[in-house]
N, CA, C and O atoms as CSV, one atom per row, in Angstrom:
chain,resi,resn,atom,element,x,y,z
A,1,MET,N,N,58.980,65.204,61.189
A,1,MET,CA,C,57.613,64.852,61.447
A,1,MET,C,C,57.411,64.854,62.964
A,1,MET,O,O,58.183,64.230,63.691
A,2,LEU,N,N,56.405,65.533,63.432
A,2,LEU,CA,C,56.072,65.567,64.848
A,2,LEU,C,C,55.344,64.280,65.210
A,2,LEU,O,O,54.323,63.946,64.611
A,3,THR,N,N,55.877,63.557,66.199
A,3,THR,CA,C,55.252,62.298,66.592
A,3,THR,C,C,54.568,62.372,67.942
A,3,THR,O,O,53.709,61.542,68.242
A,4,ASP,N,N,54.935,63.363,68.776
A,4,ASP,CA,C,54.304,63.496,70.084
A,4,ASP,C,C,54.591,64.890,70.626
A,4,ASP,O,O,55.569,65.535,70.249
A,5,LEU,N,N,53.719,65.333,71.513
A,5,LEU,CA,C,53.896,66.601,72.212
A,5,LEU,C,C,53.599,66.343,73.676
A,5,LEU,O,O,52.494,65.925,74.022
A,6,VAL,N,N,54.578,66.588,74.541
A,6,VAL,CA,C,54.438,66.327,75.969
A,6,VAL,C,C,54.455,67.664,76.698
A,6,VAL,O,O,55.385,68.453,76.531
A,7,GLU,N,N,53.437,67.920,77.501
A,7,GLU,CA,C,53.355,69.147,78.295
A,7,GLU,C,C,53.200,68.759,79.762
A,7,GLU,O,O,52.086,68.520,80.228
A,8,PRO,N,N,54.323,68.697,80.496
A,8,PRO,CA,C,54.251,68.300,81.898
A,8,PRO,C,C,53.335,69.229,82.704
A,8,PRO,O,O,53.337,70.444,82.509
A,9,GLU,N,N,52.566,68.644,83.598
A,9,GLU,CA,C,51.658,69.431,84.437
A,9,GLU,C,C,52.419,70.083,85.575
A,9,GLU,O,O,53.468,69.598,85.999
A,10,TRP,N,N,51.874,71.193,86.066
A,10,TRP,CA,C,52.444,71.891,87.216
A,10,TRP,C,C,52.324,70.972,88.430
A,10,TRP,O,O,51.236,70.462,88.697
A,11,PRO,N,N,53.406,70.747,89.172
A,11,PRO,CA,C,53.336,69.863,90.342
A,11,PRO,C,C,52.356,70.391,91.386
A,11,PRO,O,O,52.368,71.578,91.712
A,12,ALA,N,N,51.513,69.512,91.907
A,12,ALA,CA,C,50.482,69.907,92.877
A,12,ALA,C,C,51.093,70.485,94.153
A,12,ALA,O,O,50.481,71.334,94.802
A,13,ASP,N,N,52.297,70.031,94.518
A,13,ASP,CA,C,52.917,70.511,95.757
A,13,ASP,C,C,53.820,71.726,95.539
A,13,ASP,O,O,54.485,72.167,96.476
A,14,GLN,N,N,53.855,72.268,94.335
A,14,GLN,CA,C,54.673,73.448,94.029
A,14,GLN,C,C,53.840,74.714,94.238
A,14,GLN,O,O,52.894,74.973,93.493
A,15,HIS,N,N,54.198,75.499,95.254
A,15,HIS,CA,C,53.432,76.702,95.589
A,15,HIS,C,C,54.244,77.984,95.421
A,15,HIS,O,O,53.727,79.085,95.606
A,16,ARG,N,N,55.516,77.831,95.069
A,16,ARG,CA,C,56.364,79.013,94.905
A,16,ARG,C,C,56.086,79.705,93.578
A,16,ARG,O,O,55.647,79.076,92.615
A,17,VAL,N,N,56.345,80.994,93.539
A,17,VAL,CA,C,56.275,81.766,92.300
A,17,VAL,C,C,57.702,81.891,91.787
A,17,VAL,O,O,58.617,82.219,92.542
A,18,TRP,N,N,57.884,81.629,90.509
A,18,TRP,CA,C,59.196,81.714,89.893
A,18,TRP,C,C,59.092,82.670,88.712
A,18,TRP,O,O,58.479,82.348,87.694
A,19,GLN,N,N,59.680,83.820,88.851
A,19,GLN,CA,C,59.595,84.903,87.880
A,19,GLN,C,C,58.125,85.148,87.533
A,19,GLN,O,O,57.376,85.620,88.388
A,20,GLN,N,N,57.688,84.843,86.307
A,20,GLN,CA,C,56.288,85.075,85.946
A,20,GLN,C,C,55.428,83.830,86.112
A,20,GLN,O,O,54.227,83.871,85.844
A,21,TRP,N,N,56.020,82.728,86.549
A,21,TRP,CA,C,55.263,81.485,86.684
A,21,TRP,C,C,54.762,81.315,88.101
A,21,TRP,O,O,55.514,81.479,89.062
A,22,SER,N,N,53.507,80.989,88.224
A,22,SER,CA,C,52.873,80.757,89.515
A,22,SER,C,C,52.030,79.485,89.397
A,22,SER,O,O,51.820,78.995,88.288
A,23,PRO,N,N,51.544,78.943,90.513
A,23,PRO,CA,C,50.684,77.759,90.435
A,23,PRO,C,C,49.461,77.982,89.536
A,23,PRO,O,O,49.079,77.079,88.793
A,24,LEU,N,N,48.844,79.165,89.591
A,24,LEU,CA,C,47.674,79.434,88.759
A,24,LEU,C,C,48.050,79.406,87.278
A,24,LEU,O,O,47.386,78.751,86.474
A,25,ARG,N,N,49.101,80.110,86.930
A,25,ARG,CA,C,49.514,80.132,85.525
A,25,ARG,C,C,49.960,78.743,85.064
A,25,ARG,O,O,49.695,78.345,83.930
A,26,GLY,N,N,50.632,78.017,85.943
A,26,GLY,CA,C,51.083,76.672,85.604
A,26,GLY,C,C,49.929,75.716,85.334
A,26,GLY,O,O,50.058,74.818,84.502
A,27,ARG,N,N,48.811,75.891,86.019
A,27,ARG,CA,C,47.635,75.048,85.771
A,27,ARG,C,C,46.963,75.403,84.454
A,27,ARG,O,O,46.390,74.537,83.793
A,28,LEU,N,N,47.031,76.678,84.070
A,28,LEU,CA,C,46.350,77.128,82.858
A,28,LEU,C,C,47.189,76.967,81.595
A,28,LEU,O,O,46.657,76.711,80.515
A,29,PHE,N,N,48.491,77.118,81.736
A,29,PHE,CA,C,49.370,77.122,80.566
A,29,PHE,C,C,50.667,76.405,80.917
A,29,PHE,O,O,51.361,76.825,81.843
A,30,PRO,N,N,51.012,75.346,80.212
A,30,PRO,CA,C,52.240,74.619,80.550
A,30,PRO,C,C,53.482,75.480,80.343
A,30,PRO,O,O,53.580,76.222,79.366
A,31,GLY,N,N,54.406,75.374,81.252
A,31,GLY,CA,C,55.647,76.131,81.154
A,31,GLY,C,C,56.693,75.431,80.308
A,31,GLY,O,O,57.708,76.021,79.939
A,32,THR,N,N,56.437,74.184,80.010
A,32,THR,CA,C,57.376,73.394,79.231
A,32,THR,C,C,56.622,72.626,78.161
A,32,THR,O,O,55.562,72.060,78.427
A,33,ALA,N,N,57.155,72.604,76.977
A,33,ALA,CA,C,56.613,71.775,75.906
A,33,ALA,C,C,57.775,70.966,75.337
A,33,ALA,O,O,58.810,71.520,74.968
A,34,ILE,N,N,57.590,69.666,75.272
A,34,ILE,CA,C,58.609,68.773,74.736
A,34,ILE,C,C,58.086,68.229,73.413
A,34,ILE,O,O,57.078,67.524,73.377
A,35,PHE,N,N,58.768,68.558,72.343
A,35,PHE,CA,C,58.366,68.122,71.013
A,35,PHE,C,C,59.175,66.881,70.637
A,35,PHE,O,O,60.405,66.920,70.601
A,36,VAL,N,N,58.490,65.802,70.363
A,36,VAL,CA,C,59.137,64.556,69.943
A,36,VAL,C,C,58.985,64.477,68.432
A,36,VAL,O,O,57.875,64.472,67.901
A,37,THR,N,N,60.110,64.415,67.758
A,37,THR,CA,C,60.078,64.420,66.294
A,37,THR,C,C,60.787,63.187,65.743
A,37,THR,O,O,61.553,62.514,66.432
A,38,HIS,N,N,60.504,62.928,64.502
A,38,HIS,CA,C,61.093,61.800,63.793
A,38,HIS,C,C,61.500,62.287,62.418
A,38,HIS,O,O,60.681,62.831,61.677
A,39,LEU,N,N,62.733,62.097,62.085
A,39,LEU,CA,C,63.226,62.489,60.775
A,39,LEU,C,C,62.973,61.335,59.803
A,39,LEU,O,O,63.587,60.277,59.944
A,40,PRO,N,N,62.098,61.508,58.838
A,40,PRO,CA,C,61.825,60.434,57.890
A,40,PRO,C,C,63.104,60.056,57.123
A,40,PRO,O,O,63.910,60.913,56.760
A,41,GLN,N,N,63.256,58.773,56.895
A,41,GLN,CA,C,64.430,58.311,56.152
A,41,GLN,C,C,64.218,58.552,54.662
A,41,GLN,O,O,63.109,58.433,54.142
A,42,ALA,N,N,65.300,58.890,54.004
A,42,ALA,CA,C,65.239,59.137,52.558
A,42,ALA,C,C,64.914,57.836,51.829
A,42,ALA,O,O,65.366,56.760,52.220
A,43,ALA,N,N,64.144,57.949,50.791
A,43,ALA,CA,C,63.774,56.751,50.020
A,43,ALA,C,C,64.868,56.342,49.070
A,43,ALA,O,O,64.722,55.356,48.347
């Protein structure tokens, strides 16, 4: 079961381009998604 989704924002002081990631792309689309899940216990 998905309990949370965390998408860290692009750091405001990060101006370097890393492969295909740039400050513009980082503001529009998160480069990281952290899925927090919970395994329901068996009844």
